[in-house]
C-alpha positions in Angstrom: 48.8 42.2 114.3 51.8 44.3 113.5 52.7 47.0 116.1 53.1 49.6 113.4 49.6 48.8 112.0 48.2 48.8 115.5 49.7 52.3 116.1 47.6 53.6 113.2 44.5 51.6 113.8 44.2 52.2 117.5 42.9 55.8 117.2 40.2 54.7 114.8 38.9 51.7 116.9 36.4 53.8 119.0 35.0 55.4 115.8 34.6 52.0 114.2 32.8 50.8 117.4 30.4 53.7 117.2 29.8 53.0 113.5 29.1 49.3 114.2 26.7 50.2 117.1 24.9 52.7 114.8 24.5 50.0 112.1 23.2 47.6 114.7 20.7 50.1 116.0 19.6 50.9 112.5 19.0 47.2 111.6 16.9 46.7 114.8 14.9 49.9 114.2 14.1 48.8 110.6 13.1 45.2 111.8 10.7 46.8 114.4 9.4 49.3 111.9 8.4 46.5 109.4 7.4 43.9 112.0 3.8 42.7 111.5 3.3 42.6 115.3 4.4 46.3 115.5 2.0 47.2 112.7 -0.8 45.3 114.3 -0.3 47.2 117.6 -0.4 50.5 115.8 -3.6 49.6 114.0 -5.2 48.4 117.2 -4.2 51.6 119.0 -5.6 53.7 116.2 -8.9 51.8 116.1 -9.3 52.1 119.9 -8.6 55.9 119.6 -11.2 56.1 116.8 -13.7 54.2 118.8 -13.2 56.6 121.7 -13.6 59.5 119.2 -10.1 60.7 119.9 -9.1 60.7 116.2 -11.2 61.3 113.1 -12.1 59.0 110.2 -9.5 60.7 108.0 -6.8 60.2 110.7 -7.7 56.5 111.0 -7.5 56.1 107.3 -4.1 57.8 107.2 -2.8 55.5 110.0 -4.1 52.4 108.2 -2.5 53.6 104.9 0.8 54.1 106.6 0.7 50.7 108.3 0.1 49.0 104.9 3.0 50.9 103.5 5.2 49.7 106.4 4.5 46.1 105.5 5.5 46.5 101.9 9.1 45.7 101.1 
């Protein structure tokens, strides 16, 4: 790399690193959000809460609808 080019790129390197880190975190979060295993855990937790009468039928239906939406591309 040319020293002149490095002189202008060096101040931006930390910013580029932060942007790349943010993009990586976003990809991982989206993968977790749409993961069938994650959706299954959410549904199981909601069903246990419903069985323990911690949430209503409407809340359970809302959680189920959200889970189905998460699985759609």
